[in-house]
C-alpha positions in Angstrom: -7.0 8.4 39.1 -7.6 6.7 42.6 -7.1 3.1 41.8 -6.2 0.9 38.9 -7.3 -2.6 38.7 -4.3 -4.7 37.4 -4.9 -7.6 35.3 -2.5 -10.2 34.4 -1.9 -11.3 30.8 -1.6 -14.9 29.7 2.2 -15.7 29.2 1.7 -16.6 25.4 0.2 -12.8 24.9 3.2 -11.2 25.8 6.1 -13.6 25.1 6.4 -15.7 21.8 8.7 -18.3 21.1 12.0 -17.8 19.6 11.0 -19.5 16.5 8.0 -17.2 16.2 8.3 -14.9 12.6 9.8 -11.4 13.3 7.3 -8.5 12.9 8.1 -4.8 13.0 6.5 -1.5 12.0 8.8 1.4 11.0 8.5 4.9 9.8 11.5 6.8 8.3 11.6 10.2 6.5 15.5 10.3 5.8 15.9 13.9 6.9 13.4 15.1 4.4 10.6 17.1 4.7 8.2 14.3 3.4 8.8 10.8 2.3 7.1 7.9 1.0 7.8 4.0 0.4 7.4 2.3 -2.9 9.1 -0.6 -4.5 11.1 -3.2 -2.2 13.1 -6.1 -2.9 13.4 -9.0 -0.3 16.5 -11.1 0.5 17.1 -13.5 3.1 19.9 -11.0 4.8 18.2 -7.5 4.2 15.1 -5.6 2.8 16.2 -3.3 -0.3 13.7 -0.2 -0.4 12.9 2.8 -2.3 10.8 5.7 -2.2 10.5 9.4 -2.7 12.0 12.0 -0.4 10.7 15.9 -0.5 14.1 18.0 0.7 15.7 21.3 0.1 18.2 22.2 -2.4 19.5 25.8 -2.7 16.5 27.8 -2.9 14.0 25.3 -3.9 11.9 22.3 -2.7 12.4 19.2 -4.8 11.5 15.6 -5.2 14.2 12.9 -5.0 14.6 9.1 -5.2 15.6 7.3 -2.2 17.4 3.9 -2.2 18.3 2.1 0.8 18.5 -1.0 3.3 16.9 -2.2 6.1 17.9 -5.4 8.1 15.6 -8.2 9.1 14.4 -6.2 12.1 13.5 -3.2 10.1 16.2 -0.9 11.2 17.7 1.5 8.5 21.1 0.2 7.7 22.0 3.0 4.7 20.3 5.1 2.3 21.0 7.3 -0.5 19.2 10.2 -2.1 19.1 11.2 -5.8 18.2 14.9 -5.7 18.9 17.4 -8.6 18.0 21.2 -8.2 17.3 21.2 -12.1 14.6 18.3 -12.2 12.8 15.8 -9.8 12.7 11.9 -9.3 9.4 10.7 -8.7 8.8 7.2 -8.7 5.2 6.8 -7.3 3.7 3.2 -7.5 6.4 1.9 -9.3 8.3 -1.4 -8.3 12.0 -1.8 -7.7 13.4 -4.3 -10.0 16.8 -6.5 -9.2 18.0 -7.5 -12.7 21.5 -8.5 -13.9 23.1 -7.6 -10.6 21.7 -4.2 -10.0 18.6 -2.4 -9.6 16.3 -0.4 -11.7 13.9 2.1 -11.0 11.6 3.9 -13.3 9.3 7.2 -12.6 8.8 10.9 -13.6 10.1 14.2 -13.7 9.8 17.5 -14.9 12.3 20.4 -16.1 11.1 22.1 -19.3 9.0 19.0 -20.2 7.9 16.4 -18.3 9.8 13.2 -18.9 10.2 9.2 -17.7 13.3 8.3 -16.4 15.2 4.9 -16.3 17.9 4.5 -13.4 20.3 1.8 -12.8 21.7 1.4 -9.3 24.4 -0.7 -7.7 23.7 -2.5 -4.3 24.7 0.6 -2.7 22.6 2.7 -4.1 25.3 4.6 -6.7 24.0 5.8 -10.0 25.3 3.3 -12.7 23.2 4.9 -15.5 20.5 7.2 -16.2 18.3 8.2 -19.4 15.1 10.1 -19.7 12.3 9.9 -22.3 9.9 12.4 -23.8 6.0 11.7 -23.5 5.0 10.4 -26.9 2.9 13.7 -27.3 6.1 15.6 -26.5 6.3 19.0 -26.9 2.6 19.2 -26.4 2.2 16.6 -23.4 0.3 17.2 -20.4 1.7 14.4 -18.5 3.3 11.0 -18.3 3.4 8.7 -15.3 4.8 5.1 -15.3 2.9 2.7 -13.4 4.9 -0.5 -14.2 8.1 -2.0 -15.6 9.0 -5.4 -16.6 12.4 -7.1 -17.4 12.7 -10.0 -20.0 15.6 -11.7 -19.3 15.2 -13.9 -22.5 15.5 -10.7 -25.1 17.2 -8.5 -22.4 14.5 -5.8 -23.0 12.7 -3.4 -20.7 8.8 -2.7 -21.0 7.6 0.3 -19.2 3.9 1.2 -19.0 3.0 4.8 -18.4 0.0 6.8 -18.2 -0.2 9.8 -20.7 -2.8 12.3 -22.1 -3.6 15.0 -24.0 -6.7 17.5 -24.7 -9.3 16.7 -27.2 -10.1 19.5 -29.6 -13.7 19.5 -27.6 -11.3 20.7 -24.4 -11.6 17.1 -22.7 -8.9 15.2 -21.4 -8.1 12.1 -23.0 -6.0 9.8 -20.9 -4.2 6.7 -22.9 -1.5 5.0 -22.1 1.9 4.1 -23.5 4.4 1.3 -23.6 8.1 1.9 -23.9 10.6 -0.8 -25.0 14.3 -0.4 -23.8 17.2 -2.6 -24.8 19.2 -3.7 -21.6 21.4 -0.4 -21.7 18.4 1.8 -21.8 18.3 2.6 -25.4 14.7 3.2 -26.9 13.7 0.7 -29.3 10.0 1.3 -29.6 7.2 2.9 -28.1 3.6 2.4 -28.8 0.5 4.3 -27.4 -2.9 2.6 -26.9 -6.4 3.9 -26.3 -9.8 5.7 -27.5 -11.6 8.5 -26.2 -12.5 7.3 -22.7 -9.9 7.1 -19.7 -7.5 4.3 -20.2 -5.5 4.2 -17.3 -2.6 1.6 -16.9 -2.4 0.4 -13.2 -0.1 -2.7 -13.7 2.0 -4.7 -15.9 3.2 -8.7 -16.1 5.1 -10.9 -18.5 2.5 -13.3 -19.4 5.3 -15.6 -21.5 8.6 -14.6 -23.2 6.4 -13.2 -26.3 3.7 -11.5 -24.5 3.1 -8.4 -22.2 -0.2 -7.9 -20.4 -1.2 -4.3 -19.1 -3.8 -4.2 -16.8 -5.9 -1.0 -17.0 -8.9 1.0 -15.7 -11.4 2.0 -18.5 -13.7 4.6 -17.7 -16.0 7.3 -19.4 -16.0 9.4 -16.4 -14.0 12.2 -18.7 -17.3 12.5 -20.8 -20.1 12.3 -18.3 -21.1 13.3 -14.9 -23.9 11.2 -14.8 -23.8 7.6 -16.1 -20.1 6.6 -15.5 -18.6 3.5 -16.1 -15.7 2.0 -14.5 -14.3 -1.3 -16.3 -11.2 -3.6 -15.9 -9.5 -4.1 -19.1 -6.7 -6.3 -20.1 -4.7 -5.6 -23.2 -2.0 -8.2 -24.3 0.8 -7.1 -26.8 3.6 -9.1 -28.2 7.3 -7.8 -28.0 6.9 -5.5 -31.0 4.0 -3.7 -29.4 1.3 -5.4 -31.7 -2.0 -6.1 -29.7 -2.6 -9.9 -29.3 -6.0 -9.6 -27.4 -8.2 -7.4 -25.0 -10.5 -8.8 -22.3 -13.0 -6.3 -20.4 -15.2 -6.8 -17.6 -18.8 -7.2 -18.0 -19.0 -5.3 -14.6 -19.3 -1.7 -15.1 -18.4 -0.6 -11.5 -15.2 -2.5 -11.1 -11.8 -0.4 -10.5 -9.5 -1.8 -12.8 -6.5 -4.2 -12.8 -4.5 -2.5 -10.0 -2.4 -5.8 -9.7 -2.0 -9.1 -11.6 -0.3 -12.2 -10.5 0.0 -15.2 -13.2 0.1 -18.9 -12.4 2.1 -21.4 -13.9 -0.8 -22.9 -16.0 -1.6 -19.4 -17.2 -4.4 -18.4 -14.9 -4.5 -14.7 -13.9 -5.3 -13.6 -10.3 -6.5 -9.8 -10.5 -6.5 -7.4 -7.6 -9.4 -4.8 -7.8 -12.3 -3.1 -6.1 -16.0 -2.6 -6.6 -18.4 -0.1 -6.1 -21.6 2.0 -6.6 -22.5 5.3 -8.1 -23.6 7.7 -5.2 -26.2 10.5 -5.9 -24.9 13.9 -5.8 -27.6 16.0 -7.5 -29.6 15.5 -10.8 -26.8 16.0 -13.0 -23.9 14.1 -11.1 -23.0 10.9 -9.4 -19.8 9.7 -8.0 -18.3 6.3 -7.7 -17.7 4.9 -4.1 -15.5 1.8 -4.0 -17.0 -0.1 -1.1 -15.2 -3.4 -1.3 -12.3 -5.1 -2.3 -12.3 -7.7 -5.1 -9.9 -10.4 -6.1 -10.9 -12.5 -9.3 -9.6 -15.3 -11.2 -9.4 -15.8 -15.0 -8.5 -19.0 -16.4 -6.1 -19.2 -19.5 -9.2 -18.7 -21.8 -9.9 -15.5 -19.8 -13.2 -16.8 -18.4 -13.8 -15.9 -14.6 -13.6 -18.8 -12.5 -14.4 -17.0 -9.3 -14.9 -13.6 -7.8 -14.1 -12.9 -4.0 -15.3 -9.8 -2.6 -14.0 -8.3 1.1 -16.7 -6.3 2.4 -15.8 -4.6 5.9 -18.1 -3.7 9.1 -18.8 0.0 9.0 -19.4 2.3 6.1 -16.6 2.1 3.9 -15.2 3.9 0.5 -12.0 4.4 -1.6 -11.1 0.8 -1.1 -8.4 -0.5 -3.3 -6.4 -3.6 -3.2 -3.2 -2.4 -4.7 -0.7 -5.6 -4.8 -1.3 -9.3 -4.7 1.3 -12.1 -4.3 0.9 -15.8 -4.1 1.2 -16.9 -0.3 4.4 -18.1 0.7 3.1 -21.8 1.5 0.9 -21.9 -1.8 -2.2 -21.6 0.6 -3.9 -18.9 -1.5 -3.2 -15.4 -2.3 -2.4 -12.3 -0.5 -3.4 -8.7 -1.3 -2.6 -5.6 0.4 -3.8 -1.9 -0.1 -6.0 0.4 1.8 -9.5 1.5 2.6 -11.3 4.6 4.1 -13.5 4.3 7.0 -16.1 6.7 8.5 -15.0 6.8 12.3 -17.8 9.0 13.1 -19.9 11.7 11.6 -17.2 13.9 10.8 -14.0 12.1 10.2 -12.8 9.1 7.8 -9.4 7.7 8.1 -7.5 5.7 5.2 -6.5 2.4 6.6 -3.8 0.0 5.4 -5.2 -3.1 4.7 -4.2 -6.8 4.0 -6.7 -9.7 2.9 -5.9 -13.6 2.0 -8.1 -15.8 -0.5 -8.2 -19.3 -0.7 -7.0 -21.1 -4.3 -10.9 -21.6 -4.4 -11.8 -18.0 -4.0 -12.8 -17.8 -0.3 -12.2 -15.2 1.8 -9.7 -16.6 4.6 -8.9 -13.3 6.7 -8.7 -9.3 6.6 -6.2 -7.4 8.7 -6.5 -3.4 9.4 -3.5 -1.4 10.3 -3.9 2.2 12.0 -1.0 4.4 13.0 -1.0 6.9 15.5 1.4 10.0 15.6 0.0 12.0 18.2 -3.0 11.4 20.7 -6.7 12.6 20.2 -6.2 12.4 16.7 -7.8 10.2 14.0 -7.1 12.0 10.7 -4.8 9.6 9.1 -4.0 8.0 5.8 -2.0 4.9 5.4 -1.0 3.8 1.9 0.4 0.5 0.8 2.6 0.4 -2.3 4.4 -2.6 -2.6 4.2 -6.3 -0.9 6.3 -9.3 -1.3 6.8 -12.7 0.7 9.9 -13.0 3.0 11.8 -16.1 3.4 10.1 -16.9 6.9 7.0 -17.3 5.5 5.8 -13.5 6.2 5.2 -10.4 4.0 7.0 -7.1 4.2 5.0 -4.3 2.8 6.0 -0.6 2.2 4.2 2.8 1.5 3.5 5.9 4.0 1.5 7.2 6.4 0.1 10.9 6.6 -1.2 12.8 9.6 -3.7 15.5 8.5 -4.6 16.5 12.0 -4.0 20.3 13.1 -0.7 20.6 15.1 0.8 17.2 13.7 4.4 16.9 14.1 6.5 17.4 11.2 7.1 15.6 8.6 3.6 14.7 8.5 4.2 12.3 5.8 6.8 9.5 6.3 7.7 6.3 4.5 6.3 3.2 6.4 7.7 -0.1 6.3 5.8 -3.2 7.6 6.7 -6.7 8.3 3.7 -9.1 9.4 3.8 -12.8 9.9 2.1 -15.7 7.7 -1.2 -15.1 9.3 -0.9 -11.2 8.1 -0.3 -10.3 12.1 2.1 -7.5 13.2 1.3 -9.0 16.7 1.8 -12.8 16.6 -1.6 -14.6 17.3 -4.0 -12.1 16.2 -5.8 -14.4 14.2 -6.8 -16.2 17.2 -8.1 -13.3 19.3 -12.2 -13.5 20.3 -13.8 -11.4 17.9 -17.3 -11.9 19.5 -18.8 -9.3 21.8 -16.9 -8.1 24.8 -17.8 -9.4 28.5 -17.7 -6.8 31.5 -14.1 -6.6 31.6 -14.0 -5.1 28.3 -13.0 -6.6 24.5 -10.3 -9.2 24.0 -6.9 -7.7 22.7 -3.2 -8.6 22.6 -0.3 -5.9 23.2 3.1 -6.5 21.6 5.8 -6.2 22.1 6.3 -6.3 25.7 8.9 -4.8 26.6 8.2 -2.2 24.0 10.6 0.4 22.3 9.2 2.7 19.9 5.8 1.6 19.3 3.2 -0.6 21.5 0.9 -2.4 19.1 -2.5 -3.2 20.3 -4.7 -5.6 18.5 -8.5 -5.1 19.2 -10.5 -8.4 18.4 -14.0 -7.0 19.1 -16.3 -7.0 16.1 -19.5 -5.8 17.8 -19.4 -2.3 16.1 -18.8 -0.7 19.8 -16.1 2.4 20.0 -13.2 1.8 22.5 -10.6 4.3 23.6 -7.0 3.4 25.0 -5.4 5.3 27.8 -1.7 5.2 28.5 -1.1 5.3 31.9 2.2 5.9 33.8 3.2 3.7 36.8 1.1 5.8 39.4 -1.9 6.1 37.2 -1.5 9.6 35.4 -2.8 9.6 31.9 -0.2 9.9 29.4 -1.9 9.7 26.0 -5.6 9.1 24.9 -6.0 7.1 21.6 -9.2 6.4 20.3 -10.3 2.8 18.8 -13.4 3.1 16.7 -12.7 -0.4 14.8 -12.4 -4.0 15.9 -10.4 -6.5 14.1 -7.5 -3.6 13.9 -4.0 -3.0 15.0 -3.3 -0.1 16.5 0.3 1.3 16.7 0.9 3.7 19.2 4.4 5.7 19.6 5.9 5.4 23.0 9.8 6.0 22.0 9.7 9.4 23.9 8.6 7.8 27.3 11.5 6.9 30.0 12.2 3.5 30.3 9.9 1.8 33.4 6.5 0.2 33.9 3.2 1.8 32.2 -0.3 0.6 32.2 -2.8 0.4 29.0 -6.7 0.9 30.2 -9.5 0.3 27.9 -12.6 2.6 28.1 -16.1 1.7 26.5 -18.1 4.4 24.6 -19.8 5.5 27.5 -16.5 6.3 29.5 -16.4 3.5 31.8 -12.9 2.3 32.4 -12.4 -1.3 32.3 -9.5 -3.9 31.9 -6.0 -2.4 32.5 -2.9 -4.2 31.1 0.5 -3.7 32.1 3.3 -3.1 30.0 7.2 -2.2 30.0 9.2 0.6 27.9 12.6 -0.7 27.4 
């Protein structure tokens, strides 16, 4: 490169007040082969985390439970692994409860049979107690997979909802859900199974009151037909003995289910879901494509008061809002999940996703997160499994990233922990960036932090549909990395931890290959 055009960034784009909310993007694999983040617990001094780590023991590879602690900057302080060569510990999509001065994790494993486990841990991750429970269809069970757990401080009981299933005489898989009730010591009090010949998949669980538990499910006939498929959201309320009190089923037949439920003080329910459409495959087959996020509100009479759809620019599918919480300042609701977007004719990536809806059901903002592990690759998946508000008004999320590209640096799958500010921004001020068509210098963007340590975060505000490329250059203009940026209103996280300390440049290139604006940044 013969010439570099240097452009000064406004001071507010590079440096922020010490009073600004802390943000971070961290990935850990805990010395394993692969790792994911699941349930979290936020305090005013640290973040407790849980997840799943795949590692080797003796001559085999096993799934183990991870429990750890991050400081408020996202740095890993300590962690412990619970690995067993005789069985697995898998806690996919389950929360981390803190009750009675200890933590509770639930999940599933397998030895000679599939089982559900209940595990109590102290603040250092040391095991206090553990119990295992068979599927209600044992010993002929096909699977049991817990999706939610609630603890009632009034009657000192745990309620755990699980996906269970078996094959009908016709050979068709029948998915039902079970609720297991335990006392405070993990002793089984009762379990009940619910469902019919359709697939009743449990997705969430909340306490509606001291005497009512609500299970959110997806109700579908996809196990019975390839053509006229129906997908509905279903809520099932039970009392503390497991008896059904009421059910509610969506009138829409293209709804993903109750991925998460939030209850308001007045009894109203806020549900995170998704909408979609049936796509033609051939004369005998249709598939469901989830092309929009969906949040809706039910009043205390279970009447729909409002619905809010999030439709994103570009062709999207496999969208899913997995968690929903109340905004830290009571200004609405925050939901997190992921969406799959076609980036070109051949490649699609699953992006991290964070949205906000007002108390009246209006869409306020939508943020997308795209992590890069290596240059010239866009074959990534970003999953968000848990979301909690933080004391400073921001939000903490956990999940994982997966690099599917050939030649990816192991481990390909890493636990992912993200802290954003009250506006859902990893880069403070992202909501103020111009989203209009770019000028001759290129699109509006922010880079942060500067100086950077492990990651250089880049927020691209352009919403014109153009595709951009970021070039990372050293101090004399030599190209060190090339990163495609096909989506606007997205934060791109570029790893720079292996670069020596010093001055670097980030240059924007348009889809015709023209080099535009150049930004200076420092590796600390």
